[in-house]
Chimera marker file (.cmm) of the C-alpha trace (Angstrom):
<marker_set name="trace">
<marker id="1" x="-16.041" y="-15.225" z="-13.157" r="1" g="1" b="0" radius="0.5"/>
<marker id="2" x="-12.563" y="-14.315" z="-14.294" r="1" g="1" b="0" radius="0.5"/>
<marker id="3" x="-12.256" y="-12.099" z="-11.079" r="1" g="1" b="0" radius="0.5"/>
<marker id="4" x="-13.074" y="-14.730" z="-8.786" r="1" g="1" b="0" radius="0.5"/>
<marker id="5" x="-10.859" y="-17.213" z="-10.539" r="1" g="1" b="0" radius="0.5"/>
<marker id="6" x="-7.974" y="-14.592" z="-10.483" r="1" g="1" b="0" radius="0.5"/>
<marker id="7" x="-8.537" y="-14.007" z="-6.672" r="1" g="1" b="0" radius="0.5"/>
<marker id="8" x="-8.447" y="-17.540" z="-5.842" r="1" g="1" b="0" radius="0.5"/>
<marker id="9" x="-5.473" y="-18.472" z="-7.776" r="1" g="1" b="0" radius="0.5"/>
<marker id="10" x="-3.461" y="-15.330" z="-6.276" r="1" g="1" b="0" radius="0.5"/>
<marker id="11" x="-4.999" y="-16.027" z="-2.979" r="1" g="1" b="0" radius="0.5"/>
<marker id="12" x="-3.904" y="-19.766" z="-3.070" r="1" g="1" b="0" radius="0.5"/>
<marker id="13" x="-0.089" y="-18.520" z="-3.975" r="1" g="1" b="0" radius="0.5"/>
<marker id="14" x="-0.173" y="-15.855" z="-1.246" r="1" g="1" b="0" radius="0.5"/>
<marker id="15" x="-1.420" y="-18.504" z="1.212" r="1" g="1" b="0" radius="0.5"/>
<marker id="16" x="1.312" y="-21.013" z="0.658" r="1" g="1" b="0" radius="0.5"/>
<marker id="17" x="3.876" y="-18.117" z="0.721" r="1" g="1" b="0" radius="0.5"/>
<marker id="18" x="2.509" y="-17.065" z="4.105" r="1" g="1" b="0" radius="0.5"/>
<marker id="19" x="2.381" y="-20.681" z="5.541" r="1" g="1" b="0" radius="0.5"/>
<marker id="20" x="6.124" y="-21.247" z="4.500" r="1" g="1" b="0" radius="0.5"/>
<marker id="21" x="6.931" y="-17.981" z="6.214" r="1" g="1" b="0" radius="0.5"/>
<marker id="22" x="5.007" y="-19.144" z="9.211" r="1" g="1" b="0" radius="0.5"/>
<marker id="23" x="6.006" y="-22.989" z="9.312" r="1" g="1" b="0" radius="0.5"/>
<marker id="24" x="9.431" y="-22.770" z="8.095" r="1" g="1" b="0" radius="0.5"/>
<marker id="25" x="12.708" y="-21.209" z="8.848" r="1" g="1" b="0" radius="0.5"/>
<marker id="26" x="12.730" y="-19.869" z="5.161" r="1" g="1" b="0" radius="0.5"/>
<marker id="27" x="13.545" y="-16.223" z="4.595" r="1" g="1" b="0" radius="0.5"/>
<marker id="28" x="11.180" y="-14.058" z="2.620" r="1" g="1" b="0" radius="0.5"/>
<marker id="29" x="13.910" y="-13.543" z="0.177" r="1" g="1" b="0" radius="0.5"/>
<marker id="30" x="14.264" y="-17.344" z="-0.304" r="1" g="1" b="0" radius="0.5"/>
<marker id="31" x="10.713" y="-17.726" z="-0.462" r="1" g="1" b="0" radius="0.5"/>
<marker id="32" x="10.274" y="-15.112" z="-3.386" r="1" g="1" b="0" radius="0.5"/>
<marker id="33" x="13.240" y="-16.706" z="-5.242" r="1" g="1" b="0" radius="0.5"/>
<marker id="34" x="11.807" y="-20.184" z="-4.974" r="1" g="1" b="0" radius="0.5"/>
<marker id="35" x="8.513" y="-18.665" z="-6.213" r="1" g="1" b="0" radius="0.5"/>
<marker id="36" x="10.451" y="-17.524" z="-9.413" r="1" g="1" b="0" radius="0.5"/>
<marker id="37" x="12.244" y="-20.717" z="-9.902" r="1" g="1" b="0" radius="0.5"/>
<marker id="38" x="8.855" y="-22.885" z="-9.324" r="1" g="1" b="0" radius="0.5"/>
<marker id="39" x="7.272" y="-20.674" z="-12.230" r="1" g="1" b="0" radius="0.5"/>
<marker id="40" x="10.035" y="-21.501" z="-14.692" r="1" g="1" b="0" radius="0.5"/>
<marker id="41" x="10.333" y="-25.301" z="-13.473" r="1" g="1" b="0" radius="0.5"/>
<marker id="42" x="6.086" y="-25.601" z="-13.721" r="1" g="1" b="0" radius="0.5"/>
<marker id="43" x="6.596" y="-23.935" z="-17.436" r="1" g="1" b="0" radius="0.5"/>
<marker id="44" x="9.268" y="-26.120" z="-18.393" r="1" g="1" b="0" radius="0.5"/>
<marker id="45" x="7.253" y="-29.100" z="-17.497" r="1" g="1" b="0" radius="0.5"/>
<marker id="46" x="3.979" y="-27.698" z="-19.275" r="1" g="1" b="0" radius="0.5"/>
<marker id="47" x="1.828" y="-27.246" z="-16.307" r="1" g="1" b="0" radius="0.5"/>
<marker id="48" x="2.108" y="-23.423" z="-15.867" r="1" g="1" b="0" radius="0.5"/>
<marker id="49" x="0.251" y="-22.652" z="-19.096" r="1" g="1" b="0" radius="0.5"/>
<marker id="50" x="-2.939" y="-24.093" z="-17.880" r="1" g="1" b="0" radius="0.5"/>
<marker id="51" x="-2.818" y="-22.601" z="-14.348" r="1" g="1" b="0" radius="0.5"/>
<marker id="52" x="-2.117" y="-19.066" z="-16.023" r="1" g="1" b="0" radius="0.5"/>
<marker id="53" x="-5.030" y="-19.850" z="-18.629" r="1" g="1" b="0" radius="0.5"/>
<marker id="54" x="-7.423" y="-20.666" z="-15.592" r="1" g="1" b="0" radius="0.5"/>
<marker id="55" x="-6.216" y="-18.205" z="-12.919" r="1" g="1" b="0" radius="0.5"/>
<marker id="56" x="-5.213" y="-15.175" z="-15.359" r="1" g="1" b="0" radius="0.5"/>
<marker id="57" x="-3.715" y="-12.227" z="-13.516" r="1" g="1" b="0" radius="0.5"/>
<marker id="58" x="-3.942" y="-14.367" z="-10.321" r="1" g="1" b="0" radius="0.5"/>
<marker id="59" x="-1.257" y="-16.664" z="-11.917" r="1" g="1" b="0" radius="0.5"/>
<marker id="60" x="0.839" y="-13.935" z="-14.145" r="1" g="1" b="0" radius="0.5"/>
<marker id="61" x="1.219" y="-11.213" z="-11.801" r="1" g="1" b="0" radius="0.5"/>
<marker id="62" x="2.821" y="-12.889" z="-8.722" r="1" g="1" b="0" radius="0.5"/>
<marker id="63" x="6.599" y="-14.096" z="-8.767" r="1" g="1" b="0" radius="0.5"/>
<marker id="64" x="5.508" y="-17.514" z="-10.317" r="1" g="1" b="0" radius="0.5"/>
<marker id="65" x="4.368" y="-15.353" z="-13.353" r="1" g="1" b="0" radius="0.5"/>
<marker id="66" x="7.758" y="-13.753" z="-13.611" r="1" g="1" b="0" radius="0.5"/>
<marker id="67" x="9.600" y="-17.166" z="-13.570" r="1" g="1" b="0" radius="0.5"/>
<marker id="68" x="6.644" y="-18.362" z="-16.038" r="1" g="1" b="0" radius="0.5"/>
<marker id="69" x="7.331" y="-15.309" z="-18.356" r="1" g="1" b="0" radius="0.5"/>
<marker id="70" x="10.857" y="-15.921" z="-18.324" r="1" g="1" b="0" radius="0.5"/>
<marker id="71" x="10.629" y="-19.488" z="-19.343" r="1" g="1" b="0" radius="0.5"/>
<marker id="72" x="8.176" y="-18.834" z="-22.162" r="1" g="1" b="0" radius="0.5"/>
<marker id="73" x="10.274" y="-16.410" z="-23.451" r="1" g="1" b="0" radius="0.5"/>
<marker id="74" x="13.327" y="-18.544" z="-23.417" r="1" g="1" b="0" radius="0.5"/>
<marker id="75" x="11.349" y="-21.296" z="-25.123" r="1" g="1" b="0" radius="0.5"/>
<marker id="76" x="10.047" y="-19.094" z="-27.712" r="1" g="1" b="0" radius="0.5"/>
<marker id="77" x="13.627" y="-17.398" z="-28.298" r="1" g="1" b="0" radius="0.5"/>
<marker id="78" x="15.174" y="-20.882" z="-28.856" r="1" g="1" b="0" radius="0.5"/>
<marker id="79" x="12.663" y="-22.063" z="-31.437" r="1" g="1" b="0" radius="0.5"/>
<marker id="80" x="13.480" y="-18.860" z="-33.248" r="1" g="1" b="0" radius="0.5"/>
<marker id="81" x="17.135" y="-18.465" z="-32.764" r="1" g="1" b="0" radius="0.5"/>
<marker id="82" x="18.647" y="-21.416" z="-31.641" r="1" g="1" b="0" radius="0.5"/>
<marker id="83" x="21.095" y="-21.931" z="-28.633" r="1" g="1" b="0" radius="0.5"/>
<marker id="84" x="21.669" y="-18.150" z="-28.366" r="1" g="1" b="0" radius="0.5"/>
<marker id="85" x="17.936" y="-17.588" z="-27.527" r="1" g="1" b="0" radius="0.5"/>
<marker id="86" x="18.378" y="-19.395" z="-24.071" r="1" g="1" b="0" radius="0.5"/>
<marker id="87" x="20.571" y="-16.460" z="-23.041" r="1" g="1" b="0" radius="0.5"/>
<marker id="88" x="18.211" y="-13.657" z="-24.731" r="1" g="1" b="0" radius="0.5"/>
<marker id="89" x="14.928" y="-15.071" z="-24.555" r="1" g="1" b="0" radius="0.5"/>
<marker id="90" x="14.054" y="-14.250" z="-20.724" r="1" g="1" b="0" radius="0.5"/>
<marker id="91" x="15.782" y="-11.063" z="-20.530" r="1" g="1" b="0" radius="0.5"/>
<marker id="92" x="13.523" y="-9.958" z="-23.706" r="1" g="1" b="0" radius="0.5"/>
<marker id="93" x="10.276" y="-11.450" z="-22.037" r="1" g="1" b="0" radius="0.5"/>
<marker id="94" x="10.491" y="-9.902" z="-18.832" r="1" g="1" b="0" radius="0.5"/>
<marker id="95" x="11.994" y="-6.546" z="-19.868" r="1" g="1" b="0" radius="0.5"/>
<marker id="96" x="8.777" y="-4.875" z="-20.136" r="1" g="1" b="0" radius="0.5"/>
<marker id="97" x="7.848" y="-5.577" z="-16.486" r="1" g="1" b="0" radius="0.5"/>
<marker id="98" x="11.316" y="-4.967" z="-15.265" r="1" g="1" b="0" radius="0.5"/>
<marker id="99" x="11.471" y="-1.581" z="-17.175" r="1" g="1" b="0" radius="0.5"/>
<marker id="100" x="8.035" y="-0.570" z="-15.530" r="1" g="1" b="0" radius="0.5"/>
<marker id="101" x="8.959" y="-1.334" z="-12.046" r="1" g="1" b="0" radius="0.5"/>
<marker id="102" x="12.210" y="0.828" z="-12.315" r="1" g="1" b="0" radius="0.5"/>
<marker id="103" x="10.233" y="3.695" z="-13.899" r="1" g="1" b="0" radius="0.5"/>
<marker id="104" x="7.475" y="3.645" z="-11.296" r="1" g="1" b="0" radius="0.5"/>
<marker id="105" x="9.754" y="3.167" z="-8.512" r="1" g="1" b="0" radius="0.5"/>
<marker id="106" x="11.712" y="6.073" z="-9.484" r="1" g="1" b="0" radius="0.5"/>
<marker id="107" x="8.517" y="8.256" z="-9.793" r="1" g="1" b="0" radius="0.5"/>
<marker id="108" x="7.332" y="7.205" z="-6.286" r="1" g="1" b="0" radius="0.5"/>
<marker id="109" x="10.672" y="8.076" z="-5.001" r="1" g="1" b="0" radius="0.5"/>
<marker id="110" x="10.487" y="11.935" z="-6.617" r="1" g="1" b="0" radius="0.5"/>
<marker id="111" x="6.777" y="12.255" z="-5.430" r="1" g="1" b="0" radius="0.5"/>
<marker id="112" x="7.299" y="10.675" z="-1.713" r="1" g="1" b="0" radius="0.5"/>
<marker id="113" x="10.720" y="12.184" z="-1.101" r="1" g="1" b="0" radius="0.5"/>
<marker id="114" x="11.934" y="9.127" z="0.757" r="1" g="1" b="0" radius="0.5"/>
<marker id="115" x="14.537" y="9.528" z="3.513" r="1" g="1" b="0" radius="0.5"/>
<marker id="116" x="16.515" y="7.517" z="5.873" r="1" g="1" b="0" radius="0.5"/>
<marker id="117" x="14.919" y="6.204" z="9.333" r="1" g="1" b="0" radius="0.5"/>
<marker id="118" x="16.436" y="7.431" z="12.325" r="1" g="1" b="0" radius="0.5"/>
<link id1="1" id2="2" r="1" g="1" b="0" radius="0.2"/>
<link id1="2" id2="3" r="1" g="1" b="0" radius="0.2"/>
<link id1="3" id2="4" r="1" g="1" b="0" radius="0.2"/>
<link id1="4" id2="5" r="1" g="1" b="0" radius="0.2"/>
<link id1="5" id2="6" r="1" g="1" b="0" radius="0.2"/>
<link id1="6" id2="7" r="1" g="1" b="0" radius="0.2"/>
<link id1="7" id2="8" r="1" g="1" b="0" radius="0.2"/>
<link id1="8" id2="9" r="1" g="1" b="0" radius="0.2"/>
<link id1="9" id2="10" r="1" g="1" b="0" radius="0.2"/>
<link id1="10" id2="11" r="1" g="1" b="0" radius="0.2"/>
<link id1="11" id2="12" r="1" g="1" b="0" radius="0.2"/>
<link id1="12" id2="13" r="1" g="1" b="0" radius="0.2"/>
<link id1="13" id2="14" r="1" g="1" b="0" radius="0.2"/>
<link id1="14" id2="15" r="1" g="1" b="0" radius="0.2"/>
<link id1="15" id2="16" r="1" g="1" b="0" radius="0.2"/>
<link id1="16" id2="17" r="1" g="1" b="0" radius="0.2"/>
<link id1="17" id2="18" r="1" g="1" b="0" radius="0.2"/>
<link id1="18" id2="19" r="1" g="1" b="0" radius="0.2"/>
<link id1="19" id2="20" r="1" g="1" b="0" radius="0.2"/>
<link id1="20" id2="21" r="1" g="1" b="0" radius="0.2"/>
<link id1="21" id2="22" r="1" g="1" b="0" radius="0.2"/>
<link id1="22" id2="23" r="1" g="1" b="0" radius="0.2"/>
<link id1="23" id2="24" r="1" g="1" b="0" radius="0.2"/>
<link id1="24" id2="25" r="1" g="1" b="0" radius="0.2"/>
<link id1="25" id2="26" r="1" g="1" b="0" radius="0.2"/>
<link id1="26" id2="27" r="1" g="1" b="0" radius="0.2"/>
<link id1="27" id2="28" r="1" g="1" b="0" radius="0.2"/>
<link id1="28" id2="29" r="1" g="1" b="0" radius="0.2"/>
<link id1="29" id2="30" r="1" g="1" b="0" radius="0.2"/>
<link id1="30" id2="31" r="1" g="1" b="0" radius="0.2"/>
<link id1="31" id2="32" r="1" g="1" b="0" radius="0.2"/>
<link id1="32" id2="33" r="1" g="1" b="0" radius="0.2"/>
<link id1="33" id2="34" r="1" g="1" b="0" radius="0.2"/>
<link id1="34" id2="35" r="1" g="1" b="0" radius="0.2"/>
<link id1="35" id2="36" r="1" g="1" b="0" radius="0.2"/>
<link id1="36" id2="37" r="1" g="1" b="0" radius="0.2"/>
<link id1="37" id2="38" r="1" g="1" b="0" radius="0.2"/>
<link id1="38" id2="39" r="1" g="1" b="0" radius="0.2"/>
<link id1="39" id2="40" r="1" g="1" b="0" radius="0.2"/>
<link id1="40" id2="41" r="1" g="1" b="0" radius="0.2"/>
<link id1="41" id2="42" r="1" g="1" b="0" radius="0.2"/>
<link id1="42" id2="43" r="1" g="1" b="0" radius="0.2"/>
<link id1="43" id2="44" r="1" g="1" b="0" radius="0.2"/>
<link id1="44" id2="45" r="1" g="1" b="0" radius="0.2"/>
<link id1="45" id2="46" r="1" g="1" b="0" radius="0.2"/>
<link id1="46" id2="47" r="1" g="1" b="0" radius="0.2"/>
<link id1="47" id2="48" r="1" g="1" b="0" radius="0.2"/>
<link id1="48" id2="49" r="1" g="1" b="0" radius="0.2"/>
<link id1="49" id2="50" r="1" g="1" b="0" radius="0.2"/>
<link id1="50" id2="51" r="1" g="1" b="0" radius="0.2"/>
<link id1="51" id2="52" r="1" g="1" b="0" radius="0.2"/>
<link id1="52" id2="53" r="1" g="1" b="0" radius="0.2"/>
<link id1="53" id2="54" r="1" g="1" b="0" radius="0.2"/>
<link id1="54" id2="55" r="1" g="1" b="0" radius="0.2"/>
<link id1="55" id2="56" r="1" g="1" b="0" radius="0.2"/>
<link id1="56" id2="57" r="1" g="1" b="0" radius="0.2"/>
<link id1="57" id2="58" r="1" g="1" b="0" radius="0.2"/>
<link id1="58" id2="59" r="1" g="1" b="0" radius="0.2"/>
<link id1="59" id2="60" r="1" g="1" b="0" radius="0.2"/>
<link id1="60" id2="61" r="1" g="1" b="0" radius="0.2"/>
<link id1="61" id2="62" r="1" g="1" b="0" radius="0.2"/>
<link id1="62" id2="63" r="1" g="1" b="0" radius="0.2"/>
<link id1="63" id2="64" r="1" g="1" b="0" radius="0.2"/>
<link id1="64" id2="65" r="1" g="1" b="0" radius="0.2"/>
<link id1="65" id2="66" r="1" g="1" b="0" radius="0.2"/>
<link id1="66" id2="67" r="1" g="1" b="0" radius="0.2"/>
<link id1="67" id2="68" r="1" g="1" b="0" radius="0.2"/>
<link id1="68" id2="69" r="1" g="1" b="0" radius="0.2"/>
<link id1="69" id2="70" r="1" g="1" b="0" radius="0.2"/>
<link id1="70" id2="71" r="1" g="1" b="0" radius="0.2"/>
<link id1="71" id2="72" r="1" g="1" b="0" radius="0.2"/>
<link id1="72" id2="73" r="1" g="1" b="0" radius="0.2"/>
<link id1="73" id2="74" r="1" g="1" b="0" radius="0.2"/>
<link id1="74" id2="75" r="1" g="1" b="0" radius="0.2"/>
<link id1="75" id2="76" r="1" g="1" b="0" radius="0.2"/>
<link id1="76" id2="77" r="1" g="1" b="0" radius="0.2"/>
<link id1="77" id2="78" r="1" g="1" b="0" radius="0.2"/>
<link id1="78" id2="79" r="1" g="1" b="0" radius="0.2"/>
<link id1="79" id2="80" r="1" g="1" b="0" radius="0.2"/>
<link id1="80" id2="81" r="1" g="1" b="0" radius="0.2"/>
<link id1="81" id2="82" r="1" g="1" b="0" radius="0.2"/>
<link id1="82" id2="83" r="1" g="1" b="0" radius="0.2"/>
<link id1="83" id2="84" r="1" g="1" b="0" radius="0.2"/>
<link id1="84" id2="85" r="1" g="1" b="0" radius="0.2"/>
<link id1="85" id2="86" r="1" g="1" b="0" radius="0.2"/>
<link id1="86" id2="87" r="1" g="1" b="0" radius="0.2"/>
<link id1="87" id2="88" r="1" g="1" b="0" radius="0.2"/>
<link id1="88" id2="89" r="1" g="1" b="0" radius="0.2"/>
<link id1="89" id2="90" r="1" g="1" b="0" radius="0.2"/>
<link id1="90" id2="91" r="1" g="1" b="0" radius="0.2"/>
<link id1="91" id2="92" r="1" g="1" b="0" radius="0.2"/>
<link id1="92" id2="93" r="1" g="1" b="0" radius="0.2"/>
<link id1="93" id2="94" r="1" g="1" b="0" radius="0.2"/>
<link id1="94" id2="95" r="1" g="1" b="0" radius="0.2"/>
<link id1="95" id2="96" r="1" g="1" b="0" radius="0.2"/>
<link id1="96" id2="97" r="1" g="1" b="0" radius="0.2"/>
<link id1="97" id2="98" r="1" g="1" b="0" radius="0.2"/>
<link id1="98" id2="99" r="1" g="1" b="0" radius="0.2"/>
<link id1="99" id2="100" r="1" g="1" b="0" radius="0.2"/>
<link id1="100" id2="101" r="1" g="1" b="0" radius="0.2"/>
<link id1="101" id2="102" r="1" g="1" b="0" radius="0.2"/>
<link id1="102" id2="103" r="1" g="1" b="0" radius="0.2"/>
<link id1="103" id2="104" r="1" g="1" b="0" radius="0.2"/>
<link id1="104" id2="105" r="1" g="1" b="0" radius="0.2"/>
<link id1="105" id2="106" r="1" g="1" b="0" radius="0.2"/>
<link id1="106" id2="107" r="1" g="1" b="0" radius="0.2"/>
<link id1="107" id2="108" r="1" g="1" b="0" radius="0.2"/>
<link id1="108" id2="109" r="1" g="1" b="0" radius="0.2"/>
<link id1="109" id2="110" r="1" g="1" b="0" radius="0.2"/>
<link id1="110" id2="111" r="1" g="1" b="0" radius="0.2"/>
<link id1="111" id2="112" r="1" g="1" b="0" radius="0.2"/>
<link id1="112" id2="113" r="1" g="1" b="0" radius="0.2"/>
<link id1="113" id2="114" r="1" g="1" b="0" radius="0.2"/>
<link id1="114" id2="115" r="1" g="1" b="0" radius="0.2"/>
<link id1="115" id2="116" r="1" g="1" b="0" radius="0.2"/>
<link id1="116" id2="117" r="1" g="1" b="0" radius="0.2"/>
<link id1="117" id2="118" r="1" g="1" b="0" radius="0.2"/>
</marker_set>
């Protein structure tokens, strides 16, 4: 059942993104940025935790999940460190995912030998 919930949650997020691409003049970069901001805002008002609990990886892997992780990290750091946590919490919470993306990107670049299109 968890796989179905993750599939449905991630599928809805992707479908909304596709509708935004098809029906609006928004660029994909603005939509992706909007997804991160939406994740932060939904976590700030206490909604995204319930979505993440129900949807699992379908909610935490997309960009809304990145925003959720940033907001959750800030919330935790502010509770522990005070105002300084607002500056460091998001970076600490998301550092593992960002580091993994950089490492895997470098590994793929080495293995696939990318070159410029002509």
